[in-house]
C-alpha positions as CSV (number, residue, x, y, z in Angstrom):
1,M,21.4,-2.8,-95.6
2,P,23.3,-4.1,-92.4
3,R,24.1,-0.9,-91.4
4,T,20.4,-0.1,-91.1
5,R,19.3,-3.0,-89.3
6,L,21.6,-2.2,-86.8
7,T,20.7,1.2,-86.5
8,G,17.0,0.3,-86.2
9,R,18.4,-2.2,-83.3
10,R,20.1,0.3,-81.4
11,V,16.9,2.5,-81.5
12,R,14.9,-0.1,-80.4
13,R,17.0,-0.6,-77.4
14,S,17.4,3.0,-76.2
15,L,13.2,3.3,-76.6
16,L,13.3,0.1,-74.2
17,A,15.3,1.8,-71.7
18,L,13.9,4.8,-72.1
19,L,10.3,3.2,-71.8
20,A,11.7,1.2,-68.2
21,A,13.0,4.6,-66.8
22,T,10.1,6.2,-67.1
23,A,8.2,3.3,-65.6
24,V,10.7,3.4,-62.5
25,L,10.0,7.0,-62.1
26,L,6.6,6.7,-62.0
27,G,6.3,4.6,-59.4
28,A,8.6,6.0,-57.2
29,G,6.3,9.0,-57.8
30,L,3.5,6.9,-57.1
31,A,4.9,5.5,-53.9
32,T,5.7,9.1,-52.5
33,A,3.3,10.8,-53.1
34,G,0.2,8.7,-52.2
35,P,-1.5,9.0,-48.9
36,A,-1.0,5.5,-47.7
37,A,-0.8,4.8,-43.9
38,A,2.2,4.9,-42.2
39,A,4.1,1.6,-42.2
40,P,4.7,-0.1,-38.3
41,S,7.8,0.4,-37.0
42,P,9.5,-1.1,-34.3
43,N,11.3,1.9,-33.1
44,A,9.7,3.1,-29.8
45,P,7.9,6.3,-29.7
46,D,9.5,9.3,-28.9
47,E,6.8,10.7,-26.5
48,G,8.6,14.3,-26.1
49,D,7.8,15.2,-22.8
50,S,10.7,16.4,-20.1
51,K,12.6,15.0,-17.4
52,Q,11.3,17.3,-15.2
53,L,7.6,16.5,-16.1
54,R,8.3,12.9,-15.9
55,A,10.3,13.1,-12.4
56,A,7.4,15.1,-10.8
57,L,4.7,12.5,-12.0
58,E,7.2,9.8,-10.5
59,A,7.4,11.7,-7.4
60,A,4.0,12.5,-6.6
61,A,3.1,8.6,-7.6
62,K,5.3,7.1,-5.6
63,G,4.8,9.3,-2.5
64,H,1.1,8.6,-3.0
65,I,1.5,4.6,-2.8
66,D,4.1,4.9,0.0
67,A,1.8,7.1,2.2
68,Q,-1.5,4.8,1.0
69,N,0.7,1.7,2.1
70,K,1.7,3.1,5.2
71,L,-2.2,4.2,5.8
72,D,-3.2,0.6,5.4
73,N,-0.8,-1.0,7.7
74,S,-1.6,1.5,10.3
75,K,-5.5,0.7,9.9
76,R,-4.7,-3.3,10.0
77,R,-2.6,-2.6,13.0
78,Q,-5.5,-0.5,14.6
79,A,-8.0,-3.3,13.9
80,Q,-5.6,-5.9,15.6
81,L,-5.3,-4.1,18.8
82,A,-9.0,-2.8,18.7
83,V,-9.4,-6.6,19.0
84,Q,-6.6,-7.0,21.4
85,L,-8.4,-4.1,23.6
86,K,-11.8,-5.9,23.7
87,D,-10.2,-9.2,24.7
88,T,-8.5,-7.7,27.3
89,E,-11.0,-5.6,28.9
90,A,-13.2,-8.6,29.0
91,R,-10.5,-10.4,30.8
92,L,-10.0,-7.3,33.1
93,V,-13.7,-7.5,34.0
94,G,-13.2,-11.6,35.3
95,L,-10.2,-10.8,36.9
96,T,-11.4,-7.6,39.1
97,A,-14.4,-9.8,40.5
98,Q,-11.5,-12.6,41.3
99,A,-9.9,-9.8,43.4
100,G,-12.6,-8.7,44.8
101,E,-13.4,-12.1,45.9
102,V,-10.1,-12.5,47.9
103,A,-10.5,-9.2,49.6
104,V,-14.0,-10.4,50.6
105,Q,-12.7,-13.4,52.1
106,S,-9.6,-11.7,53.6
107,Y,-11.8,-8.8,55.2
108,R,-14.4,-11.8,56.6
109,Q,-11.9,-14.0,58.2
110,G,-8.9,-11.9,58.9
111,R,-5.4,-12.6,58.5
112,L,-4.1,-15.6,59.4
113,T,-0.9,-15.8,61.1
114,A,1.8,-18.3,62.4
115,V,0.4,-17.9,66.0
116,S,-3.4,-18.0,65.4
117,M,-2.8,-21.3,63.3
118,L,-0.6,-22.7,66.1
119,L,-3.4,-22.1,69.0
120,A,-6.1,-23.4,66.5
121,S,-4.3,-26.6,65.5
122,S,-4.6,-30.1,67.4
123,G,-1.7,-31.3,66.6
124,P,1.5,-31.0,64.1
125,D,0.1,-33.2,61.6
126,D,-3.2,-30.3,61.4
127,F,-0.9,-27.5,61.8
128,L,1.0,-28.4,58.5
129,H,-1.9,-29.2,56.5
130,R,-3.1,-26.1,57.5
131,A,-0.3,-24.1,56.6
132,A,-0.2,-26.0,53.3
133,E,-3.6,-24.7,52.5
134,L,-2.5,-21.0,53.6
135,D,0.4,-21.4,51.1
136,M,-1.8,-22.5,48.2
137,M,-4.2,-19.7,48.9
138,A,-1.7,-17.1,48.9
139,Q,-0.2,-18.5,46.0
140,R,-3.4,-18.4,44.2
141,D,-4.9,-14.8,45.5
142,S,-1.3,-13.6,44.4
143,Q,-1.6,-15.2,40.6
144,R,-5.1,-13.6,40.6
145,L,-3.4,-9.9,41.6
146,G,-0.6,-10.3,39.6
147,A,-3.0,-11.4,36.4
148,L,-5.3,-8.1,36.9
149,A,-2.4,-5.9,37.3
150,A,-0.8,-7.3,34.1
151,A,-4.2,-7.1,32.3
152,K,-4.2,-3.4,33.4
153,A,-1.0,-3.0,32.3
154,Q,-1.6,-4.3,29.0
155,L,-4.8,-2.4,28.6
156,A,-3.0,0.9,28.8
157,E,-0.1,-0.2,26.6
158,S,-3.4,-0.9,24.1
159,K,-4.6,2.1,24.7
160,L,-1.4,4.0,23.7
161,A,-0.6,1.9,21.1
162,L,-4.2,2.5,19.7
163,D,-3.3,6.5,20.3
164,A,-0.5,6.6,18.0
165,E,-2.1,4.5,15.1
166,V,-4.7,7.4,14.8
167,R,-1.7,10.6,15.0
168,E,0.2,8.0,12.4
169,Q,-3.1,7.7,9.8
170,A,-3.6,11.5,10.4
171,R,-0.1,11.9,9.4
172,Q,-0.5,9.6,6.5
173,V,-3.8,11.1,5.2
174,A,-2.1,14.6,5.5
175,V,0.9,13.3,3.4
176,L,-1.9,11.7,0.6
177,A,-3.0,15.4,0.6
178,R,0.3,17.1,-0.3
179,K,0.9,14.0,-3.1
180,K,-2.1,15.0,-4.5
181,K,-1.4,18.9,-4.7
182,D,2.2,17.8,-6.0
183,A,0.2,15.4,-8.6
184,E,-2.2,18.3,-9.8
185,V,0.9,20.6,-10.0
186,A,2.6,18.4,-12.4
187,L,-0.1,17.4,-14.3
188,A,-1.2,21.2,-14.7
189,K,1.2,21.8,-17.8
190,V,0.0,19.2,-20.1
191,S,-3.4,18.4,-18.3
192,S,-6.7,20.3,-18.9
193,G,-9.3,18.9,-16.6
194,S,-10.6,15.2,-15.6
195,G,-11.0,12.1,-18.0
196,S,-13.4,9.6,-19.2
197,G,-11.3,6.6,-18.6
198,F,-11.5,3.4,-20.4
199,S,-13.4,0.5,-20.4
200,G,-12.6,-3.3,-20.7
201,G,-9.4,-5.4,-19.3
202,S,-10.3,-7.5,-15.8
203,S,-8.7,-6.9,-12.4
204,S,-7.4,-10.3,-12.3
205,A,-3.2,-9.9,-12.7
206,K,-1.3,-12.2,-10.3
207,P,-0.1,-9.8,-7.2
208,A,3.9,-9.1,-7.2
209,P,5.7,-10.1,-4.8
210,R,5.7,-7.4,-1.6
211,N,7.5,-7.3,1.7
212,S,6.6,-8.1,4.6
213,D,4.9,-5.2,5.7
214,G,3.1,-4.6,2.5
215,S,5.4,-2.2,0.8
216,W,7.0,-2.4,-2.7
217,P,11.0,-3.7,-2.5
218,S,13.4,-1.7,-4.2
219,E,14.5,-3.3,-7.3
220,S,17.2,-2.5,-10.0
221,C,17.5,-2.9,-13.3
222,S,18.6,-6.4,-13.2
223,V,16.8,-9.2,-15.7
224,N,17.0,-9.4,-19.6
225,D,14.4,-7.1,-21.4
226,P,12.6,-9.7,-23.6
227,T,10.9,-7.2,-25.6
228,P,12.8,-6.3,-29.1
229,A,14.2,-2.8,-27.2
230,S,16.7,-5.3,-25.5
231,G,18.6,-3.9,-22.3
232,C,17.3,-4.4,-18.6
233,I,14.2,-4.3,-16.9
234,T,13.3,-4.8,-13.2
235,P,11.7,-7.8,-11.7
236,R,8.5,-6.3,-11.3
237,T,8.3,-4.8,-14.9
238,L,8.8,-8.3,-16.1
239,H,5.9,-9.3,-13.8
240,M,3.9,-7.1,-15.3
241,L,4.7,-7.9,-19.2
242,Q,4.4,-11.3,-18.1
243,Q,1.1,-10.5,-16.5
244,A,-0.5,-9.0,-19.7
245,K,0.4,-11.1,-22.3
246,A,-1.2,-13.6,-19.5
247,A,-4.4,-11.2,-19.8
248,S,-4.3,-11.6,-24.7
249,F,-2.2,-8.1,-24.5
250,T,0.2,-9.6,-26.7
251,R,0.9,-7.0,-29.3
252,Y,4.2,-5.4,-30.0
253,A,5.7,-3.8,-26.8
254,S,8.7,-2.1,-26.1
255,C,10.5,-1.2,-22.7
256,H,14.1,-0.5,-22.0
257,R,15.2,2.9,-23.4
258,S,18.6,3.9,-22.9
259,G,19.1,7.9,-22.5
260,G,16.3,10.4,-21.6
261,G,14.2,10.8,-18.9
262,G,11.6,9.1,-16.7
263,E,11.6,5.1,-15.9
264,H,12.3,3.4,-19.5
265,P,16.4,4.1,-18.7
266,K,15.3,2.1,-15.4
267,G,13.7,-0.3,-16.4
268,R,10.5,0.8,-15.0
269,A,8.4,1.4,-18.1
270,C,6.9,0.2,-21.2
271,D,5.2,0.9,-24.5
272,F,2.6,-1.0,-25.4
273,S,1.9,-0.6,-29.4
274,A,-1.7,0.1,-30.7
275,A,-1.2,-1.6,-34.0
276,S,-0.4,-5.4,-34.3
277,G,3.0,-4.8,-36.0
278,G,4.6,-2.0,-34.6
279,F,4.2,1.7,-33.6
280,E,2.5,3.4,-36.3
281,D,3.0,7.4,-36.9
282,R,-1.0,7.6,-36.8
283,T,-3.8,7.7,-34.3
284,A,-5.3,4.7,-33.6
285,T,-8.7,3.8,-34.7
286,G,-11.3,1.2,-34.5
287,G,-10.3,-2.4,-33.3
288,D,-6.4,-0.5,-32.1
289,K,-8.2,1.9,-30.1
290,S,-10.0,-0.5,-28.8
291,Y,-6.9,-2.9,-27.9
292,G,-5.7,0.3,-26.3
293,D,-8.6,1.3,-24.2
294,R,-8.7,-2.3,-22.8
295,L,-5.3,-2.5,-22.2
296,A,-4.9,1.3,-20.5
297,S,-8.5,0.0,-18.5
298,W,-6.6,-3.1,-17.2
299,A,-3.5,-1.5,-15.9
300,K,-5.2,0.8,-14.1
301,S,-7.5,-1.8,-12.6
302,N,-4.5,-3.9,-11.3
303,A,-2.0,-1.0,-10.2
304,N,-2.0,-1.9,-7.0
305,R,-1.7,-5.5,-7.8
306,L,1.2,-5.2,-9.9
307,G,2.7,-1.7,-8.5
308,I,2.1,0.2,-11.5
309,M,2.3,4.2,-11.1
310,Y,0.7,5.7,-13.6
311,V,-0.8,5.0,-17.0
312,I,-0.8,7.5,-20.2
313,W,-3.0,6.6,-23.1
314,Y,-5.1,8.8,-26.0
315,R,-5.0,11.7,-23.9
316,Q,-5.5,10.7,-20.8
317,I,-3.1,10.1,-17.9
318,W,-4.6,8.1,-15.1
319,M,-2.5,8.0,-11.3
320,P,-3.7,6.7,-8.1
321,N,-4.3,10.1,-6.3
322,T,-6.1,11.9,-9.3
323,G,-7.6,9.3,-11.6
324,W,-8.3,9.8,-15.0
325,R,-6.9,13.0,-16.4
326,A,-6.8,15.1,-19.6
327,Y,-3.2,14.5,-21.0
328,S,-1.6,16.8,-23.8
329,G,1.8,15.6,-25.1
330,G,2.9,18.1,-27.7
331,G,0.7,17.1,-31.0
332,S,2.5,14.0,-32.3
333,P,0.8,10.5,-32.3
334,A,3.6,9.3,-29.7
335,A,3.6,12.4,-27.7
336,D,-0.2,12.4,-27.0
337,H,-0.4,8.6,-26.7
338,T,-2.4,8.1,-29.3
339,N,-0.5,5.1,-30.7
340,H,0.4,3.5,-27.7
341,V,-0.4,2.9,-24.3
342,H,2.6,3.9,-21.8
343,I,2.8,1.6,-18.4
344,S,5.2,3.2,-15.7
345,M,6.4,1.2,-12.8
346,Y,7.2,1.7,-9.1
């Protein structure tokens, strides 16, 4: 009897162990075979595009921004010169009239010499008085004629400067046309035509610091990247991140990335996850899609304020010289940018 009970216990233990192992195997099979959505990942997405493409996009966008800034500066100088020219012309009219009075007076009275002054004077005191008056008149007339000559010279200089600005604007317009063509050539490999763009997102970002001439200062990867990507970013990229957060775009983001091409290794690009928990290996839909739409539109609307070169989101790319264009990165959510918004900075 004792041996029978012992054998029964062993059998029960074996059965329980077998049932437990079966449950584990079934659970693992259900977990791997089911169509559940991919879990969010904190890792930056592999966007898949080539170094050559990103370099071409950067050159085209940066060249456009530089040329546009020079064109805007030239237009401002032209406006200032036009005002100056108008003021000089008005002043020249008055000075010309004064110079005419001097000529008429000289013609009527003739030139007063020292001999004629002596002959016309009633005495030494009268002579000195008339000499003083003559000196004052000569100084006044000399000042009027000098001012007239200076105004004419200034007018000529303003006209030359105005002509130079017109030529400068023509040069920059030609550069803009070339950079647009460069962008079209670069995009030809990944774009099939114009895009529709996205709605939402205001243009109320606080402008990033510029140089006194309105250009963007050169910046290095010199400040800590506050995103989980770690590494470094530029001060302008940090400013863009802060302004995005202030505009309520607070979902997961990743900026610096070591290695590869484009602006990520330079600290001049960030990827913003459409999903709230991190980058998901699936195309965004519903609220995640709407979030990405608003963020992409916000970035485009504030590009000039923040120094944004281009934006990629949901199979579309925006550049300042092309607008929204269709974009094909290779088919995956990361490559097509349907799970994250990419923003590249100047």
